[in-house]
DRENBATI-327482 format. One record per residue (C-alpha): residue number from 1; residue in one letter; x, y, z. Coordinates in pm, whole numbers, plus 50000, padded with zeros to 5 digits. Example, Ala and Ser with C-alpha at 12.3 -4.5 7.8 and 13.67 -1.06 7.14 Angstrom:
REM residues 2
+-----+-----+-------+-------+-------+
|   n | res |     u |     v |     w |
+-----+-----+-------+-------+-------+
|   1 |   A | 51230 | 49550 | 50780 |
|   2 |   S | 51367 | 49894 | 50714 |
+-----+-----+-------+-------+-------+
//
This chain:
REM residues 251
+-----+-----+-------+-------+-------+
|   n | res |     u |     v |     w |
+-----+-----+-------+-------+-------+
|   1 |   X | 58359 | 48109 | 50489 |
|   2 |   X | 58117 | 47995 | 50219 |
|   3 |   X | 58390 | 47795 | 50051 |
|   4 |   X | 58482 | 47624 | 50377 |
|   5 |   X | 58116 | 47541 | 50447 |
|   6 |   X | 58085 | 47388 | 50102 |
|   7 |   X | 58396 | 47177 | 50159 |
|   8 |   X | 58256 | 47049 | 50490 |
|   9 |   X | 57919 | 46974 | 50331 |
|  10 |   X | 58087 | 46761 | 50064 |
|  11 |   X | 58342 | 46592 | 50288 |
|  12 |   X | 58338 | 46219 | 50201 |
|  13 |   X | 58317 | 46112 | 50566 |
|  14 |   X | 58010 | 46327 | 50636 |
|  15 |   X | 57841 | 46231 | 50309 |
|  16 |   X | 57909 | 45864 | 50378 |
|  17 |   X | 57769 | 45893 | 50730 |
|  18 |   X | 57452 | 46069 | 50613 |
|  19 |   X | 57387 | 45802 | 50349 |
|  20 |   X | 57459 | 45525 | 50599 |
|  21 |   X | 57197 | 45674 | 50830 |
|  22 |   X | 56940 | 45702 | 50549 |
|  23 |   X | 56973 | 45332 | 50476 |
|  24 |   X | 56876 | 45257 | 50836 |
|  25 |   X | 56592 | 45504 | 50880 |
|  26 |   X | 56227 | 45412 | 50808 |
|  27 |   X | 56094 | 45479 | 50461 |
|  28 |   X | 56236 | 45500 | 50111 |
|  29 |   X | 56611 | 45560 | 50138 |
|  30 |   X | 56606 | 45657 | 49770 |
|  31 |   X | 56357 | 45939 | 49835 |
|  32 |   X | 56468 | 46249 | 49650 |
|  33 |   X | 56493 | 46117 | 49296 |
|  34 |   X | 56242 | 46232 | 49030 |
|  35 |   X | 56043 | 45911 | 49064 |
|  36 |   X | 55979 | 45951 | 49436 |
|  37 |   X | 55920 | 46328 | 49437 |
|  38 |   X | 55672 | 46358 | 49150 |
|  39 |   X | 55335 | 46518 | 49218 |
|  40 |   X | 55206 | 46810 | 49422 |
|  41 |   X | 55187 | 46669 | 49773 |
|  42 |   X | 55384 | 46876 | 50028 |
|  43 |   X | 55648 | 46611 | 50097 |
|  44 |   X | 55715 | 46579 | 49723 |
|  45 |   X | 55740 | 46954 | 49667 |
|  46 |   X | 55980 | 46988 | 49959 |
|  47 |   X | 56173 | 46685 | 49838 |
|  48 |   X | 56232 | 46847 | 49499 |
|  49 |   X | 56350 | 47167 | 49663 |
|  50 |   X | 56587 | 46988 | 49898 |
|  51 |   X | 56718 | 46773 | 49612 |
|  52 |   X | 56812 | 47090 | 49425 |
|  53 |   X | 57054 | 47191 | 49702 |
|  54 |   X | 57425 | 47176 | 49619 |
|  55 |   X | 57362 | 47095 | 49254 |
|  56 |   X | 57437 | 46742 | 49142 |
|  57 |   X | 57734 | 46681 | 49370 |
|  58 |   X | 57738 | 46498 | 49704 |
|  59 |   X | 57596 | 46690 | 49999 |
|  60 |   X | 57560 | 46589 | 50363 |
|  61 |   X | 57317 | 46877 | 50420 |
|  62 |   X | 57094 | 46766 | 50134 |
|  63 |   X | 57098 | 46406 | 50258 |
|  64 |   X | 57003 | 46522 | 50607 |
|  65 |   X | 56705 | 46714 | 50471 |
|  66 |   X | 56593 | 46421 | 50257 |
|  67 |   X | 56630 | 46189 | 50557 |
|  68 |   X | 56382 | 46401 | 50754 |
|  69 |   X | 56135 | 46398 | 50463 |
|  70 |   X | 56189 | 46024 | 50419 |
|  71 |   X | 56084 | 45963 | 50779 |
|  72 |   X | 55791 | 46206 | 50748 |
|  73 |   X | 55664 | 46018 | 50442 |
|  74 |   X | 55705 | 45681 | 50616 |
|  75 |   X | 55515 | 45798 | 50925 |
|  76 |   X | 55227 | 45926 | 50712 |
|  77 |   X | 55199 | 45596 | 50529 |
|  78 |   X | 55219 | 45390 | 50848 |
|  79 |   X | 54923 | 45585 | 50990 |
|  80 |   X | 54710 | 45512 | 50684 |
|  81 |   X | 54762 | 45845 | 50510 |
|  82 |   X | 54948 | 45669 | 50229 |
|  83 |   X | 54645 | 45466 | 50116 |
|  84 |   X | 54302 | 45549 | 49983 |
|  85 |   X | 53972 | 45363 | 49999 |
|  86 |   X | 53936 | 45217 | 49648 |
|  87 |   X | 54142 | 44925 | 49521 |
|  88 |   X | 54303 | 45002 | 49186 |
|  89 |   X | 54561 | 44849 | 48957 |
|  90 |   X | 54844 | 45096 | 48904 |
|  91 |   X | 55047 | 45079 | 48584 |
|  92 |   X | 55376 | 45250 | 48501 |
|  93 |   X | 55545 | 45231 | 48162 |
|  94 |   X | 55856 | 45374 | 48003 |
|  95 |   X | 56082 | 45321 | 47703 |
|  96 |   X | 56419 | 45167 | 47778 |
|  97 |   X | 56709 | 45372 | 47639 |
|  98 |   X | 56492 | 45662 | 47521 |
|  99 |   X | 56695 | 45941 | 47683 |
| 100 |   X | 57025 | 45827 | 47530 |
| 101 |   X | 56864 | 45782 | 47188 |
| 102 |   X | 56696 | 46124 | 47204 |
| 103 |   X | 57031 | 46292 | 47275 |
| 104 |   X | 57177 | 46133 | 46962 |
| 105 |   X | 56895 | 46204 | 46717 |
| 106 |   X | 56764 | 46538 | 46842 |
| 107 |   X | 56428 | 46685 | 46935 |
| 108 |   X | 56237 | 46635 | 46610 |
| 109 |   X | 56277 | 46256 | 46604 |
| 110 |   X | 56219 | 46229 | 46980 |
| 111 |   X | 55896 | 46429 | 46962 |
| 112 |   X | 55775 | 46221 | 46667 |
| 113 |   X | 55833 | 45901 | 46863 |
| 114 |   X | 55655 | 46036 | 47171 |
| 115 |   X | 55356 | 46140 | 46961 |
| 116 |   X | 55324 | 45791 | 46817 |
| 117 |   X | 55362 | 45627 | 47157 |
| 118 |   X | 55113 | 45869 | 47313 |
| 119 |   X | 54849 | 45794 | 47051 |
| 120 |   X | 54888 | 45421 | 47118 |
| 121 |   X | 54886 | 45416 | 47496 |
| 122 |   X | 54605 | 45670 | 47537 |
| 123 |   X | 54383 | 45462 | 47307 |
| 124 |   X | 54464 | 45125 | 47467 |
| 125 |   X | 54420 | 45252 | 47823 |
| 126 |   X | 54083 | 45402 | 47729 |
| 127 |   X | 53975 | 45086 | 47546 |
| 128 |   X | 54022 | 44883 | 47865 |
| 129 |   X | 53837 | 45131 | 48084 |
| 130 |   X | 54146 | 45278 | 48245 |
| 131 |   X | 54261 | 45635 | 48293 |
| 132 |   X | 54595 | 45795 | 48218 |
| 133 |   X | 54687 | 45977 | 48539 |
| 134 |   X | 54992 | 46155 | 48402 |
| 135 |   X | 55261 | 46133 | 48139 |
| 136 |   X | 55617 | 46093 | 48261 |
| 137 |   X | 55843 | 46191 | 47973 |
| 138 |   X | 55862 | 45873 | 47766 |
| 139 |   X | 55624 | 45684 | 47996 |
| 140 |   X | 55299 | 45714 | 48183 |
| 141 |   X | 55108 | 45628 | 48496 |
| 142 |   X | 54759 | 45484 | 48455 |
| 143 |   X | 54500 | 45326 | 48683 |
| 144 |   X | 54240 | 45055 | 48621 |
| 145 |   X | 53963 | 44906 | 48830 |
| 146 |   X | 54049 | 44553 | 48718 |
| 147 |   X | 54397 | 44396 | 48691 |
| 148 |   X | 54291 | 44183 | 48392 |
| 149 |   X | 54210 | 44501 | 48199 |
| 150 |   X | 54535 | 44664 | 48309 |
| 151 |   X | 54743 | 44369 | 48192 |
| 152 |   X | 54557 | 44349 | 47860 |
| 153 |   X | 54619 | 44718 | 47796 |
| 154 |   X | 54987 | 44693 | 47892 |
| 155 |   X | 55035 | 44396 | 47662 |
| 156 |   X | 54879 | 44565 | 47361 |
| 157 |   X | 55064 | 44890 | 47425 |
| 158 |   X | 55391 | 44701 | 47441 |
| 159 |   X | 55330 | 44505 | 47120 |
| 160 |   X | 55223 | 44813 | 46924 |
| 161 |   X | 55500 | 45039 | 47054 |
| 162 |   X | 55762 | 44776 | 46973 |
| 163 |   X | 55650 | 44792 | 46608 |
| 164 |   X | 55731 | 45162 | 46580 |
| 165 |   X | 56047 | 45270 | 46401 |
| 166 |   X | 56172 | 45628 | 46404 |
| 167 |   X | 56504 | 45733 | 46254 |
| 168 |   X | 56612 | 45370 | 46236 |
| 169 |   X | 56538 | 45297 | 46604 |
| 170 |   X | 56274 | 45059 | 46739 |
| 171 |   X | 56171 | 45137 | 47099 |
| 172 |   X | 56137 | 44871 | 47366 |
| 173 |   X | 55869 | 44942 | 47623 |
| 174 |   X | 55856 | 44798 | 47975 |
| 175 |   X | 55574 | 44809 | 48229 |
| 176 |   X | 55506 | 44739 | 48595 |
| 177 |   X | 55169 | 44663 | 48761 |
| 178 |   X | 55064 | 44659 | 49124 |
| 179 |   X | 54727 | 44641 | 49298 |
| 180 |   X | 54669 | 44861 | 49600 |
| 181 |   X | 54478 | 45150 | 49749 |
| 182 |   X | 54656 | 45465 | 49633 |
| 183 |   X | 54553 | 45789 | 49794 |
| 184 |   X | 54384 | 46030 | 49548 |
| 185 |   X | 54482 | 46395 | 49537 |
| 186 |   X | 54311 | 46599 | 49269 |
| 187 |   X | 54364 | 46403 | 48951 |
| 188 |   X | 54675 | 46227 | 49082 |
| 189 |   X | 54751 | 45943 | 49322 |
| 190 |   X | 55029 | 45891 | 49571 |
| 191 |   X | 55129 | 45661 | 49855 |
| 192 |   X | 55316 | 45342 | 49918 |
| 193 |   X | 55129 | 45144 | 49651 |
| 194 |   X | 55219 | 45398 | 49383 |
| 195 |   X | 55581 | 45374 | 49490 |
| 196 |   X | 55571 | 44993 | 49470 |
| 197 |   X | 55422 | 45002 | 49119 |
| 198 |   X | 55688 | 45247 | 49001 |
| 199 |   X | 55970 | 45037 | 49145 |
| 200 |   X | 55829 | 44720 | 48990 |
| 201 |   X | 55826 | 44892 | 48650 |
| 202 |   X | 56182 | 45018 | 48698 |
| 203 |   X | 56299 | 44660 | 48761 |
| 204 |   X | 56162 | 44534 | 48428 |
| 205 |   X | 56383 | 44480 | 48127 |
| 206 |   X | 56294 | 44604 | 47780 |
| 207 |   X | 55997 | 44412 | 47636 |
| 208 |   X | 55900 | 44292 | 47987 |
| 209 |   X | 55588 | 44337 | 48194 |
| 210 |   X | 55643 | 44280 | 48565 |
| 211 |   X | 55352 | 44233 | 48803 |
| 212 |   X | 55341 | 44213 | 49180 |
| 213 |   X | 55206 | 43919 | 49381 |
| 214 |   X | 54894 | 44126 | 49451 |
| 215 |   X | 54821 | 44140 | 49077 |
| 216 |   X | 54896 | 43770 | 49026 |
| 217 |   X | 54648 | 43672 | 49298 |
| 218 |   X | 54369 | 43857 | 49116 |
| 219 |   X | 54440 | 43725 | 48766 |
| 220 |   X | 54278 | 43415 | 48626 |
| 221 |   X | 54492 | 43125 | 48509 |
| 222 |   X | 54402 | 43170 | 48143 |
| 223 |   X | 54536 | 43425 | 47899 |
| 224 |   X | 54875 | 43487 | 48061 |
| 225 |   X | 55204 | 43309 | 48121 |
| 226 |   X | 55382 | 43387 | 48448 |
| 227 |   X | 55741 | 43336 | 48555 |
| 228 |   X | 55872 | 43430 | 48898 |
| 229 |   X | 56143 | 43699 | 48902 |
| 230 |   X | 56375 | 43607 | 49184 |
| 231 |   X | 56597 | 43840 | 49386 |
| 232 |   X | 56373 | 44143 | 49340 |
| 233 |   X | 56456 | 44418 | 49588 |
| 234 |   X | 56391 | 44787 | 49539 |
| 235 |   X | 56432 | 45083 | 49769 |
| 236 |   X | 56110 | 45194 | 49930 |
| 237 |   X | 55927 | 44862 | 49882 |
| 238 |   X | 55843 | 44602 | 50148 |
| 239 |   X | 56091 | 44316 | 50166 |
| 240 |   X | 55821 | 44056 | 50099 |
| 241 |   X | 55710 | 44196 | 49762 |
| 242 |   X | 55721 | 43921 | 49498 |
| 243 |   X | 55719 | 43993 | 49126 |
| 244 |   X | 55651 | 43792 | 48812 |
| 245 |   X | 55723 | 43836 | 48444 |
| 246 |   X | 55380 | 43836 | 48279 |
| 247 |   X | 55333 | 43752 | 47911 |
| 248 |   X | 54974 | 43812 | 47796 |
| 249 |   X | 54861 | 43583 | 47516 |
| 250 |   X | 54795 | 43770 | 47195 |
| 251 |   X | 54432 | 43798 | 47094 |
+-----+-----+-------+-------+-------+
//
């Protein structure tokens, strides 16, 4: 019986139907991945538990559970529960290709690289009056009161990290910035604006800093070169989000 139930759960037609429905429901159709289920809010905790069902293989049951949580999250955000009161600039960073490199070189080299990166980004975020909210493996999430400070910190972090060399490998850091009103919870933040910032960062190439239109509108015209990134579309972000490649001028 259990074997038959598992076969039904993984039947391609049912899995395809469940994913088709998720694409058409409100909210982030990619909800369930580590990026969207980080943190301690109830929907994230439940999302991680549902995502663990059926291992790594396809599962119609898992998709159905995530679909319900996807709609729950979307309803909360549409009623204002996804945004806080204070406007902040949210920054996400990560190192492109880190996981693959770490598997090749082993733990000692990977830890050494992370220590060097951590010393750099903690210092630069603090220097610009920001706060590191949490570390995310080879990246971080930070918040700033001013977008100019956030961009300056991201630029210096990127330049310094790109000068590191460990075991013959030079990392390439990318970053994404978005201005919004994330909802605070303890020492963390969540909500639609956090999701947008994370997706903007994920769309950046190595050595790139991507910023949203909301950040661009609050930056001055001096000290940065901007180039529109066309055809940006990421799951869980509004269709009208525009992004730009930002290149801060070196001091």
